[in-house]
mmCIF entry with sequence, helices, sheets and N, C-alpha, C, O atoms, coordinates in Angstrom:
data_MODEL
# 
_entry.id   MODEL 
# 
_entity.id                         1 
_entity.type                       polymer 
_entity.pdbx_number_of_molecules   1 
# 
_entity_poly.entity_id                      1 
_entity_poly.type                           'polypeptide(L)' 
_entity_poly.nstd_linkage                   no 
_entity_poly.nstd_monomer                   no 
_entity_poly.pdbx_seq_one_letter_code       MQSGPLLLHLLHAALMASSMMLTWQVYRLRKPKAE 
_entity_poly.pdbx_seq_one_letter_code_can   MQSGPLLLHLLHAALMASSMMLTWQVYRLRKPKAE 
_entity_poly.pdbx_strand_id                 A 
# 
loop_
_entity_poly_seq.entity_id 
_entity_poly_seq.num 
_entity_poly_seq.mon_id 
_entity_poly_seq.hetero 
1 1  MET n 
1 2  GLN n 
1 3  SER n 
1 4  GLY n 
1 5  PRO n 
1 6  LEU n 
1 7  LEU n 
1 8  LEU n 
1 9  HIS n 
1 10 LEU n 
1 11 LEU n 
1 12 HIS n 
1 13 ALA n 
1 14 ALA n 
1 15 LEU n 
1 16 MET n 
1 17 ALA n 
1 18 SER n 
1 19 SER n 
1 20 MET n 
1 21 MET n 
1 22 LEU n 
1 23 THR n 
1 24 TRP n 
1 25 GLN n 
1 26 VAL n 
1 27 TYR n 
1 28 ARG n 
1 29 LEU n 
1 30 ARG n 
1 31 LYS n 
1 32 PRO n 
1 33 LYS n 
1 34 ALA n 
1 35 GLU n 
# 
_struct_asym.id          A 
_struct_asym.entity_id   1 
# 
_struct_conf.conf_type_id            HELX_P 
_struct_conf.id                      HELX_P1 
_struct_conf.pdbx_PDB_helix_id       AA1 
_struct_conf.beg_label_comp_id       GLY 
_struct_conf.beg_label_asym_id       A 
_struct_conf.beg_label_seq_id        4 
_struct_conf.pdbx_beg_PDB_ins_code   ? 
_struct_conf.end_label_comp_id       ARG 
_struct_conf.end_label_asym_id       A 
_struct_conf.end_label_seq_id        30 
_struct_conf.pdbx_end_PDB_ins_code   ? 
_struct_conf.beg_auth_comp_id        GLY 
_struct_conf.beg_auth_asym_id        A 
_struct_conf.beg_auth_seq_id         4 
_struct_conf.end_auth_comp_id        ARG 
_struct_conf.end_auth_asym_id        A 
_struct_conf.end_auth_seq_id         30 
_struct_conf.pdbx_PDB_helix_class    1 
_struct_conf.details                 ? 
_struct_conf.pdbx_PDB_helix_length   27 
# 
_struct_conf_type.id          HELX_P 
_struct_conf_type.criteria    ? 
_struct_conf_type.reference   ? 
# 
loop_
_atom_site.group_PDB 
_atom_site.id 
_atom_site.type_symbol 
_atom_site.label_atom_id 
_atom_site.label_alt_id 
_atom_site.label_comp_id 
_atom_site.label_asym_id 
_atom_site.label_entity_id 
_atom_site.label_seq_id 
_atom_site.pdbx_PDB_ins_code 
_atom_site.Cartn_x 
_atom_site.Cartn_y 
_atom_site.Cartn_z 
_atom_site.occupancy 
_atom_site.B_iso_or_equiv 
_atom_site.pdbx_formal_charge 
_atom_site.auth_seq_id 
_atom_site.auth_comp_id 
_atom_site.auth_asym_id 
_atom_site.auth_atom_id 
_atom_site.pdbx_PDB_model_num 
ATOM 1   N N  . MET A 1 1  ? 84.070  78.802 20.450 1.00 0.00 ? 1  MET A N  1 
ATOM 2   C CA . MET A 1 1  ? 84.274  77.447 21.094 1.00 0.00 ? 1  MET A CA 1 
ATOM 3   C C  . MET A 1 1  ? 85.476  77.392 21.951 1.00 0.00 ? 1  MET A C  1 
ATOM 4   O O  . MET A 1 1  ? 86.583  77.674 21.491 1.00 0.00 ? 1  MET A O  1 
ATOM 5   N N  . GLN A 1 2  ? 85.294  77.030 23.209 1.00 0.00 ? 2  GLN A N  1 
ATOM 6   C CA . GLN A 1 2  ? 86.414  76.981 24.161 1.00 0.00 ? 2  GLN A CA 1 
ATOM 7   C C  . GLN A 1 2  ? 87.214  75.641 24.058 1.00 0.00 ? 2  GLN A C  1 
ATOM 8   O O  . GLN A 1 2  ? 86.742  74.572 24.447 1.00 0.00 ? 2  GLN A O  1 
ATOM 9   N N  . SER A 1 3  ? 88.428  75.770 23.521 1.00 0.00 ? 3  SER A N  1 
ATOM 10  C CA . SER A 1 3  ? 89.215  74.538 23.349 1.00 0.00 ? 3  SER A CA 1 
ATOM 11  C C  . SER A 1 3  ? 90.236  74.373 24.494 1.00 0.00 ? 3  SER A C  1 
ATOM 12  O O  . SER A 1 3  ? 90.876  73.332 24.645 1.00 0.00 ? 3  SER A O  1 
ATOM 13  N N  . GLY A 1 4  ? 90.355  75.453 25.294 1.00 0.00 ? 4  GLY A N  1 
ATOM 14  C CA . GLY A 1 4  ? 91.276  75.399 26.401 1.00 0.00 ? 4  GLY A CA 1 
ATOM 15  C C  . GLY A 1 4  ? 90.946  74.338 27.413 1.00 0.00 ? 4  GLY A C  1 
ATOM 16  O O  . GLY A 1 4  ? 91.725  73.396 27.562 1.00 0.00 ? 4  GLY A O  1 
ATOM 17  N N  . PRO A 1 5  ? 89.856  74.426 28.108 1.00 0.00 ? 5  PRO A N  1 
ATOM 18  C CA . PRO A 1 5  ? 89.487  73.493 29.171 1.00 0.00 ? 5  PRO A CA 1 
ATOM 19  C C  . PRO A 1 5  ? 89.299  72.071 28.522 1.00 0.00 ? 5  PRO A C  1 
ATOM 20  O O  . PRO A 1 5  ? 89.529  71.101 29.244 1.00 0.00 ? 5  PRO A O  1 
ATOM 21  N N  . LEU A 1 6  ? 88.933  71.883 27.334 1.00 0.00 ? 6  LEU A N  1 
ATOM 22  C CA . LEU A 1 6  ? 88.768  70.599 26.728 1.00 0.00 ? 6  LEU A CA 1 
ATOM 23  C C  . LEU A 1 6  ? 90.136  69.975 26.475 1.00 0.00 ? 6  LEU A C  1 
ATOM 24  O O  . LEU A 1 6  ? 90.337  68.791 26.744 1.00 0.00 ? 6  LEU A O  1 
ATOM 25  N N  . LEU A 1 7  ? 91.082  70.768 25.958 1.00 0.00 ? 7  LEU A N  1 
ATOM 26  C CA . LEU A 1 7  ? 92.447  70.339 25.814 1.00 0.00 ? 7  LEU A CA 1 
ATOM 27  C C  . LEU A 1 7  ? 93.149  69.994 27.098 1.00 0.00 ? 7  LEU A C  1 
ATOM 28  O O  . LEU A 1 7  ? 93.931  69.046 27.174 1.00 0.00 ? 7  LEU A O  1 
ATOM 29  N N  . LEU A 1 8  ? 92.856  70.771 28.089 1.00 0.00 ? 8  LEU A N  1 
ATOM 30  C CA . LEU A 1 8  ? 93.431  70.472 29.480 1.00 0.00 ? 8  LEU A CA 1 
ATOM 31  C C  . LEU A 1 8  ? 92.894  69.143 29.951 1.00 0.00 ? 8  LEU A C  1 
ATOM 32  O O  . LEU A 1 8  ? 93.677  68.303 30.396 1.00 0.00 ? 8  LEU A O  1 
ATOM 33  N N  . HIS A 1 9  ? 91.564  68.903 29.874 1.00 0.00 ? 9  HIS A N  1 
ATOM 34  C CA . HIS A 1 9  ? 90.951  67.688 30.275 1.00 0.00 ? 9  HIS A CA 1 
ATOM 35  C C  . HIS A 1 9  ? 91.532  66.515 29.603 1.00 0.00 ? 9  HIS A C  1 
ATOM 36  O O  . HIS A 1 9  ? 91.793  65.481 30.218 1.00 0.00 ? 9  HIS A O  1 
ATOM 37  N N  . LEU A 1 10 ? 91.734  66.670 28.355 1.00 0.00 ? 10 LEU A N  1 
ATOM 38  C CA . LEU A 1 10 ? 92.236  65.559 27.522 1.00 0.00 ? 10 LEU A CA 1 
ATOM 39  C C  . LEU A 1 10 ? 93.751  65.241 27.896 1.00 0.00 ? 10 LEU A C  1 
ATOM 40  O O  . LEU A 1 10 ? 94.173  64.087 27.968 1.00 0.00 ? 10 LEU A O  1 
ATOM 41  N N  . LEU A 1 11 ? 94.464  66.277 28.107 1.00 0.00 ? 11 LEU A N  1 
ATOM 42  C CA . LEU A 1 11 ? 95.915  66.105 28.510 1.00 0.00 ? 11 LEU A CA 1 
ATOM 43  C C  . LEU A 1 11 ? 95.947  65.445 29.893 1.00 0.00 ? 11 LEU A C  1 
ATOM 44  O O  . LEU A 1 11 ? 96.791  64.581 30.129 1.00 0.00 ? 11 LEU A O  1 
ATOM 45  N N  . HIS A 1 12 ? 95.029  65.835 30.836 1.00 0.00 ? 12 HIS A N  1 
ATOM 46  C CA . HIS A 1 12 ? 94.912  65.313 32.180 1.00 0.00 ? 12 HIS A CA 1 
ATOM 47  C C  . HIS A 1 12 ? 94.648  63.799 32.081 1.00 0.00 ? 12 HIS A C  1 
ATOM 48  O O  . HIS A 1 12 ? 95.294  62.972 32.723 1.00 0.00 ? 12 HIS A O  1 
ATOM 49  N N  . ALA A 1 13 ? 93.651  63.498 31.230 1.00 0.00 ? 13 ALA A N  1 
ATOM 50  C CA . ALA A 1 13 ? 93.198  62.071 31.089 1.00 0.00 ? 13 ALA A CA 1 
ATOM 51  C C  . ALA A 1 13 ? 94.361  61.254 30.573 1.00 0.00 ? 13 ALA A C  1 
ATOM 52  O O  . ALA A 1 13 ? 94.644  60.194 31.131 1.00 0.00 ? 13 ALA A O  1 
ATOM 53  N N  . ALA A 1 14 ? 95.055  61.701 29.523 1.00 0.00 ? 14 ALA A N  1 
ATOM 54  C CA . ALA A 1 14 ? 96.198  61.061 28.996 1.00 0.00 ? 14 ALA A CA 1 
ATOM 55  C C  . ALA A 1 14 ? 97.290  60.860 29.935 1.00 0.00 ? 14 ALA A C  1 
ATOM 56  O O  . ALA A 1 14 ? 97.948  59.820 29.920 1.00 0.00 ? 14 ALA A O  1 
ATOM 57  N N  . LEU A 1 15 ? 97.527  61.877 30.812 1.00 0.00 ? 15 LEU A N  1 
ATOM 58  C CA . LEU A 1 15 ? 98.580  61.724 31.818 1.00 0.00 ? 15 LEU A CA 1 
ATOM 59  C C  . LEU A 1 15 ? 98.191  60.715 32.845 1.00 0.00 ? 15 LEU A C  1 
ATOM 60  O O  . LEU A 1 15 ? 99.038  59.932 33.275 1.00 0.00 ? 15 LEU A O  1 
ATOM 61  N N  . MET A 1 16 ? 96.911  60.689 33.277 1.00 0.00 ? 16 MET A N  1 
ATOM 62  C CA . MET A 1 16 ? 96.437  59.665 34.287 1.00 0.00 ? 16 MET A CA 1 
ATOM 63  C C  . MET A 1 16 ? 96.631  58.282 33.681 1.00 0.00 ? 16 MET A C  1 
ATOM 64  O O  . MET A 1 16 ? 97.128  57.366 34.336 1.00 0.00 ? 16 MET A O  1 
ATOM 65  N N  . ALA A 1 17 ? 96.247  58.151 32.474 1.00 0.00 ? 17 ALA A N  1 
ATOM 66  C CA . ALA A 1 17 ? 96.307  56.734 31.816 1.00 0.00 ? 17 ALA A CA 1 
ATOM 67  C C  . ALA A 1 17 ? 97.702  56.326 31.711 1.00 0.00 ? 17 ALA A C  1 
ATOM 68  O O  . ALA A 1 17 ? 98.005  55.188 32.070 1.00 0.00 ? 17 ALA A O  1 
ATOM 69  N N  . SER A 1 18 ? 98.644  57.175 31.229 1.00 0.00 ? 18 SER A N  1 
ATOM 70  C CA . SER A 1 18 ? 100.017 56.799 31.153 1.00 0.00 ? 18 SER A CA 1 
ATOM 71  C C  . SER A 1 18 ? 100.645 56.547 32.474 1.00 0.00 ? 18 SER A C  1 
ATOM 72  O O  . SER A 1 18 ? 101.480 55.654 32.621 1.00 0.00 ? 18 SER A O  1 
ATOM 73  N N  . SER A 1 19 ? 100.269 57.295 33.402 1.00 0.00 ? 19 SER A N  1 
ATOM 74  C CA . SER A 1 19 ? 100.784 57.041 34.839 1.00 0.00 ? 19 SER A CA 1 
ATOM 75  C C  . SER A 1 19 ? 100.352 55.673 35.364 1.00 0.00 ? 19 SER A C  1 
ATOM 76  O O  . SER A 1 19 ? 101.147 54.942 35.956 1.00 0.00 ? 19 SER A O  1 
ATOM 77  N N  . MET A 1 20 ? 99.031  55.326 35.130 1.00 0.00 ? 20 MET A N  1 
ATOM 78  C CA . MET A 1 20 ? 98.529  54.095 35.614 1.00 0.00 ? 20 MET A CA 1 
ATOM 79  C C  . MET A 1 20 ? 99.193  52.890 34.845 1.00 0.00 ? 20 MET A C  1 
ATOM 80  O O  . MET A 1 20 ? 99.446  51.833 35.423 1.00 0.00 ? 20 MET A O  1 
ATOM 81  N N  . MET A 1 21 ? 99.458  53.099 33.538 1.00 0.00 ? 21 MET A N  1 
ATOM 82  C CA . MET A 1 21 ? 100.104 52.060 32.786 1.00 0.00 ? 21 MET A CA 1 
ATOM 83  C C  . MET A 1 21 ? 101.535 51.848 33.339 1.00 0.00 ? 21 MET A C  1 
ATOM 84  O O  . MET A 1 21 ? 101.981 50.730 33.596 1.00 0.00 ? 21 MET A O  1 
ATOM 85  N N  . LEU A 1 22 ? 102.208 52.979 33.499 1.00 0.00 ? 22 LEU A N  1 
ATOM 86  C CA . LEU A 1 22 ? 103.595 52.859 34.046 1.00 0.00 ? 22 LEU A CA 1 
ATOM 87  C C  . LEU A 1 22 ? 103.694 52.183 35.416 1.00 0.00 ? 22 LEU A C  1 
ATOM 88  O O  . LEU A 1 22 ? 104.580 51.369 35.679 1.00 0.00 ? 22 LEU A O  1 
ATOM 89  N N  . THR A 1 23 ? 102.728 52.565 36.286 1.00 0.00 ? 23 THR A N  1 
ATOM 90  C CA . THR A 1 23 ? 102.675 51.915 37.574 1.00 0.00 ? 23 THR A CA 1 
ATOM 91  C C  . THR A 1 23 ? 102.354 50.418 37.493 1.00 0.00 ? 23 THR A C  1 
ATOM 92  O O  . THR A 1 23 ? 102.884 49.614 38.261 1.00 0.00 ? 23 THR A O  1 
ATOM 93  N N  . TRP A 1 24 ? 101.525 50.084 36.601 1.00 0.00 ? 24 TRP A N  1 
ATOM 94  C CA . TRP A 1 24 ? 101.127 48.668 36.406 1.00 0.00 ? 24 TRP A CA 1 
ATOM 95  C C  . TRP A 1 24 ? 102.323 47.913 35.856 1.00 0.00 ? 24 TRP A C  1 
ATOM 96  O O  . TRP A 1 24 ? 102.566 46.776 36.259 1.00 0.00 ? 24 TRP A O  1 
ATOM 97  N N  . GLN A 1 25 ? 103.070 48.511 34.956 1.00 0.00 ? 25 GLN A N  1 
ATOM 98  C CA . GLN A 1 25 ? 104.225 47.836 34.314 1.00 0.00 ? 25 GLN A CA 1 
ATOM 99  C C  . GLN A 1 25 ? 105.322 47.606 35.366 1.00 0.00 ? 25 GLN A C  1 
ATOM 100 O O  . GLN A 1 25 ? 105.914 46.528 35.417 1.00 0.00 ? 25 GLN A O  1 
ATOM 101 N N  . VAL A 1 26 ? 105.599 48.644 36.224 1.00 0.00 ? 26 VAL A N  1 
ATOM 102 C CA . VAL A 1 26 ? 106.591 48.540 37.239 1.00 0.00 ? 26 VAL A CA 1 
ATOM 103 C C  . VAL A 1 26 ? 106.132 47.515 38.350 1.00 0.00 ? 26 VAL A C  1 
ATOM 104 O O  . VAL A 1 26 ? 106.950 46.813 38.945 1.00 0.00 ? 26 VAL A O  1 
ATOM 105 N N  . TYR A 1 27 ? 104.834 47.472 38.583 1.00 0.00 ? 27 TYR A N  1 
ATOM 106 C CA . TYR A 1 27 ? 104.350 46.443 39.560 1.00 0.00 ? 27 TYR A CA 1 
ATOM 107 C C  . TYR A 1 27 ? 104.541 45.045 38.977 1.00 0.00 ? 27 TYR A C  1 
ATOM 108 O O  . TYR A 1 27 ? 104.950 44.141 39.706 1.00 0.00 ? 27 TYR A O  1 
ATOM 109 N N  . ARG A 1 28 ? 104.282 44.851 37.786 1.00 0.00 ? 28 ARG A N  1 
ATOM 110 C CA . ARG A 1 28 ? 104.440 43.563 37.132 1.00 0.00 ? 28 ARG A CA 1 
ATOM 111 C C  . ARG A 1 28 ? 105.874 43.171 37.030 1.00 0.00 ? 28 ARG A C  1 
ATOM 112 O O  . ARG A 1 28 ? 106.174 41.981 37.125 1.00 0.00 ? 28 ARG A O  1 
ATOM 113 N N  . LEU A 1 29 ? 106.841 44.144 36.832 1.00 0.00 ? 29 LEU A N  1 
ATOM 114 C CA . LEU A 1 29 ? 108.241 43.788 36.699 1.00 0.00 ? 29 LEU A CA 1 
ATOM 115 C C  . LEU A 1 29 ? 108.827 43.479 38.097 1.00 0.00 ? 29 LEU A C  1 
ATOM 116 O O  . LEU A 1 29 ? 109.708 42.631 38.238 1.00 0.00 ? 29 LEU A O  1 
ATOM 117 N N  . ARG A 1 30 ? 108.335 44.159 39.080 1.00 0.00 ? 30 ARG A N  1 
ATOM 118 C CA . ARG A 1 30 ? 108.915 43.969 40.506 1.00 0.00 ? 30 ARG A CA 1 
ATOM 119 C C  . ARG A 1 30 ? 108.378 42.702 41.029 1.00 0.00 ? 30 ARG A C  1 
ATOM 120 O O  . ARG A 1 30 ? 109.069 42.080 41.836 1.00 0.00 ? 30 ARG A O  1 
ATOM 121 N N  . LYS A 1 31 ? 107.203 42.232 40.661 1.00 0.00 ? 31 LYS A N  1 
ATOM 122 C CA . LYS A 1 31 ? 106.627 41.027 41.237 1.00 0.00 ? 31 LYS A CA 1 
ATOM 123 C C  . LYS A 1 31 ? 107.327 39.766 40.648 1.00 0.00 ? 31 LYS A C  1 
ATOM 124 O O  . LYS A 1 31 ? 107.346 39.602 39.428 1.00 0.00 ? 31 LYS A O  1 
ATOM 125 N N  . PRO A 1 32 ? 107.871 38.922 41.451 1.00 0.00 ? 32 PRO A N  1 
ATOM 126 C CA . PRO A 1 32 ? 108.522 37.700 40.922 1.00 0.00 ? 32 PRO A CA 1 
ATOM 127 C C  . PRO A 1 32 ? 107.544 36.743 40.323 1.00 0.00 ? 32 PRO A C  1 
ATOM 128 O O  . PRO A 1 32 ? 106.457 36.501 40.848 1.00 0.00 ? 32 PRO A O  1 
ATOM 129 N N  . LYS A 1 33 ? 107.985 36.177 39.147 1.00 0.00 ? 33 LYS A N  1 
ATOM 130 C CA . LYS A 1 33 ? 107.036 35.229 38.406 1.00 0.00 ? 33 LYS A CA 1 
ATOM 131 C C  . LYS A 1 33 ? 106.906 33.965 39.145 1.00 0.00 ? 33 LYS A C  1 
ATOM 132 O O  . LYS A 1 33 ? 105.865 33.317 39.040 1.00 0.00 ? 33 LYS A O  1 
ATOM 133 N N  . ALA A 1 34 ? 107.918 33.546 39.916 1.00 0.00 ? 34 ALA A N  1 
ATOM 134 C CA . ALA A 1 34 ? 107.910 32.235 40.565 1.00 0.00 ? 34 ALA A CA 1 
ATOM 135 C C  . ALA A 1 34 ? 106.843 32.172 41.645 1.00 0.00 ? 34 ALA A C  1 
ATOM 136 O O  . ALA A 1 34 ? 106.320 31.096 41.935 1.00 0.00 ? 34 ALA A O  1 
ATOM 137 N N  . GLU A 1 35 ? 106.510 33.326 42.253 1.00 0.00 ? 35 GLU A N  1 
ATOM 138 C CA . GLU A 1 35 ? 105.500 33.372 43.281 1.00 0.00 ? 35 GLU A CA 1 
ATOM 139 C C  . GLU A 1 35 ? 104.084 33.032 42.757 1.00 0.00 ? 35 GLU A C  1 
ATOM 140 O O  . GLU A 1 35 ? 103.124 33.033 43.527 1.00 0.00 ? 35 GLU A O  1 
# 
């Protein structure tokens, strides 16, 4: 059973998800609430 590619795919997916979350958080923080 090849666990290499699967692990890499899982790591890539986690990285993408965390990156998207971080970008969303920064976007929300930078956007003024009064607007």
